[in-house]
Wavefront OBJ file of the C-alpha trace (Angstrom):
o trace
v -2.352 13.935 -15.124
v 0.503 13.612 -17.566
v 1.707 10.844 -19.840
v 4.926 9.636 -21.414
v 5.531 7.080 -24.168
v 6.775 3.775 -22.762
v 8.047 1.902 -25.795
v 6.286 1.665 -29.151
v 2.953 0.327 -27.840
v 2.668 1.542 -24.264
v 2.177 4.727 -22.268
v 2.805 5.600 -18.642
v 0.227 7.928 -17.123
v 1.113 9.706 -13.870
v -1.985 10.591 -11.875
v -0.273 11.770 -8.649
v 3.044 13.196 -7.505
v 3.234 11.422 -4.161
v 1.834 8.415 -2.349
v -1.223 9.197 -0.254
v -4.911 8.569 0.296
v -5.900 10.804 -2.621
v -3.502 9.007 -4.955
v -4.840 5.649 -3.827
v -8.460 6.629 -4.499
v -7.444 7.963 -7.897
v -5.638 4.731 -8.777
v -8.602 2.646 -7.641
v -10.985 4.700 -9.811
v -8.665 4.277 -12.794
v -8.480 0.518 -12.285
v -12.269 0.271 -12.092
v -12.688 2.386 -15.234
v -10.214 0.303 -17.232
v -11.822 -2.954 -16.122
v -15.336 -1.678 -16.821
v -14.633 -0.104 -20.204
v -11.126 -0.798 -21.539
v -9.999 1.410 -24.430
v -9.767 -0.265 -27.858
v -6.626 -2.313 -28.327
v -5.674 -2.437 -24.634
v -3.575 -5.525 -23.960
v -2.923 -5.121 -20.244
v -2.394 -2.471 -17.591
v -0.611 -2.193 -14.246
v -1.571 0.381 -11.598
v 1.111 1.447 -9.107
v 1.037 3.949 -6.238
v 1.075 7.038 -8.484
v 0.966 5.836 -12.092
v -0.612 3.376 -14.499
v 1.153 1.587 -17.345
v -1.028 0.710 -20.346
v 0.181 -1.653 -23.066
v -1.649 -1.939 -26.384
v -1.768 -4.540 -29.136
v 0.844 -4.266 -31.917
v 0.141 -1.692 -34.622
v -2.671 -0.113 -32.559
v -2.594 3.684 -32.574
v -1.983 5.034 -29.062
v -3.396 8.475 -28.216
v -1.993 9.520 -24.835
v -3.966 12.758 -24.665
v -7.266 10.959 -25.243
v -6.406 8.357 -22.598
v -5.598 11.041 -20.035
v -8.860 12.848 -20.764
v -10.920 9.657 -20.414
v -9.248 8.597 -17.169
v -9.528 12.112 -15.760
v -13.284 12.017 -16.359
v -13.514 8.561 -14.747
v -11.719 9.754 -11.633
v -13.932 12.825 -11.386
v -17.068 10.689 -11.567
v -16.001 8.309 -8.802
v -16.774 8.798 -5.124
v -15.248 6.624 -2.381
v -17.753 4.967 -0.057
v -17.110 5.002 3.700
v -16.163 1.718 5.330
v -15.297 0.627 8.886
v -11.603 0.049 9.595
v -10.060 -3.328 10.299
v -8.752 -3.287 13.878
v -5.401 -4.910 14.659
v -4.457 -5.229 18.357
v -0.720 -4.856 18.939
v 1.551 -5.820 21.792
v 4.144 -3.071 21.438
v 7.750 -3.542 22.492
v 9.559 -4.948 19.453
v 13.361 -5.025 19.255
v 13.528 -1.826 17.179
v 11.059 0.290 19.148
v 13.904 2.052 20.950
v 15.705 2.721 17.668
v 12.569 4.249 16.169
v 12.071 6.399 19.279
v 15.664 7.634 19.167
v 15.430 8.434 15.456
v 12.164 10.319 15.997
v 13.438 12.155 19.078
v 10.585 10.981 21.273
v 9.871 8.413 23.963
v 8.769 4.867 23.208
v 5.350 5.646 24.667
v 5.036 8.608 22.317
v 5.980 6.403 19.340
v 3.213 3.973 20.287
v 0.702 6.801 20.671
v 1.622 8.300 17.304
v 1.587 4.916 15.561
v -1.900 4.172 16.919
v -3.203 7.644 16.167
v -3.431 7.184 12.391
v -6.109 5.544 10.282
v -4.081 3.668 7.682
v -4.970 2.661 4.148
v -3.770 -0.607 2.553
v -2.151 0.741 -0.587
v -1.029 -2.653 -1.870
v -0.206 -6.223 -0.887
v 3.142 -7.696 -1.810
v 6.598 -8.966 -0.827
v 4.952 -11.920 0.944
v 1.361 -13.267 0.730
v -0.880 -10.744 2.451
v 1.880 -8.290 3.422
v 0.172 -4.863 3.594
v 1.914 -1.628 2.666
v 0.071 0.812 4.917
v 0.007 4.600 4.585
v -0.125 7.304 5.734
v 2.466 6.844 8.457
v 3.136 9.985 10.499
v 6.287 11.613 8.996
v 7.902 11.670 12.449
v 8.078 7.876 12.286
v 9.672 7.629 8.859
v 12.677 5.500 9.789
v 15.098 3.913 7.286
v 15.076 0.169 6.880
v 17.802 -1.833 8.576
v 21.181 -1.765 6.845
v 21.346 -5.558 7.205
v 17.961 -7.346 6.997
v 17.131 -10.002 9.543
v 17.227 -13.586 8.336
v 14.052 -14.409 10.275
v 11.161 -12.122 11.180
v 8.283 -13.829 13.046
v 4.809 -13.798 11.541
v 2.664 -11.095 13.111
v 5.533 -8.634 13.545
v 4.352 -5.024 13.255
v 6.994 -2.936 11.551
v 8.000 0.382 10.033
v 9.962 0.730 6.808
v 10.558 4.200 5.422
v 7.213 5.948 4.946
v 5.124 2.794 5.398
v 4.083 0.563 8.246
v 2.936 -3.026 7.909
v 2.605 -6.484 9.418
v 4.615 -9.552 8.418
v 1.984 -12.181 7.564
v 4.402 -15.117 7.505
v 7.841 -15.829 8.915
v 10.356 -14.450 6.442
v 13.530 -12.388 6.082
v 12.954 -8.671 6.454
v 14.620 -5.327 6.975
v 11.825 -3.251 8.498
v 11.971 -1.926 12.066
v 10.040 -4.225 14.405
v 8.009 -2.299 16.980
v 5.436 -4.858 18.129
v 3.516 -8.036 17.462
v -0.092 -9.023 16.747
v -1.855 -12.354 17.111
v -4.064 -11.581 14.093
v -3.357 -13.950 11.188
v -3.051 -11.888 8.038
v -2.615 -14.923 5.798
v -4.388 -18.261 6.219
v -3.465 -20.471 3.226
v -5.787 -23.268 4.357
v -8.876 -21.018 4.320
v -11.333 -20.414 1.490
v -10.455 -17.671 -0.972
v -12.634 -15.025 0.710
v -11.075 -15.665 4.136
v -7.490 -16.308 3.086
v -6.358 -12.710 3.500
v -7.289 -10.593 6.516
v -6.613 -7.396 4.565
v -7.128 -6.370 0.978
v -6.011 -3.346 -1.018
v -8.212 -0.404 -0.111
v -9.009 -1.497 3.446
v -8.679 0.954 6.305
v -6.643 -0.229 9.310
v -6.393 0.968 12.892
v -3.811 -0.346 15.366
v -4.796 -0.524 19.034
v -2.359 -1.307 21.896
v -2.994 -4.401 23.985
l 1 2 3 4 5 6 7 8 9 10 11 12 13 14 15 16 17 18 19 20 21 22 23 24 25 26 27 28 29 30 31 32 33 34 35 36 37 38 39 40 41 42 43 44 45 46 47 48 49 50 51 52 53 54 55 56 57 58 59 60 61 62 63 64 65 66 67 68 69 70 71 72 73 74 75 76 77 78 79 80 81 82 83 84 85 86 87 88 89 90 91 92 93 94 95 96 97 98 99 100 101 102 103 104 105 106 107 108 109 110 111 112 113 114 115 116 117 118 119 120 121 122 123 124 125 126 127 128 129 130 131 132 133 134 135 136 137 138 139 140 141 142 143 144 145 146 147 148 149 150 151 152 153 154 155 156 157 158 159 160 161 162 163 164 165 166 167 168 169 170 171 172 173 174 175 176 177 178 179 180 181 182 183 184 185 186 187 188 189 190 191 192 193 194 195 196 197 198 199 200 201 202 203 204 205 206 207 208 209 210
């Protein structure tokens, strides 16, 4: 881990160099440690894919080295528990499946096989309610986003954008490559809080072809 000052009362701590399962587990352990035992003077914190920003109350002395040491110990003491994946059935054949296949230099059937052959982790939810940023997408399927985003992407569209794959939970504009569709509702605003989102950060996800 390393840290940098981020203004007079904040520090940015980098706990990983790249997005991945290890970085996610590290970030989750850091979040749990800060919620369980926040350091004196902590005002708020924000955990991203590979870093955490900590802001402290005015005039509070900030010791970056001590923070790094404490968070390093917290990460070392944590152990992820196994959990079953959430299964999402997909009807492959989206409008960009051929583009993804051409970019990857493989057939459409091979793209589907590769896309289904990975156990994904929900690194975060964002952009739209319940939209999952899923890693770790096979590097062969890392395809740039569309130069011109679509005005309308149907809810349930399974897509690839750069190094992530995901599912559009609601109809919205979007620039990811659409390779299929699922009938699973990722966002149900009318449901109770516990059932509103099909996926949550930290969940494992497996796609299966219909």
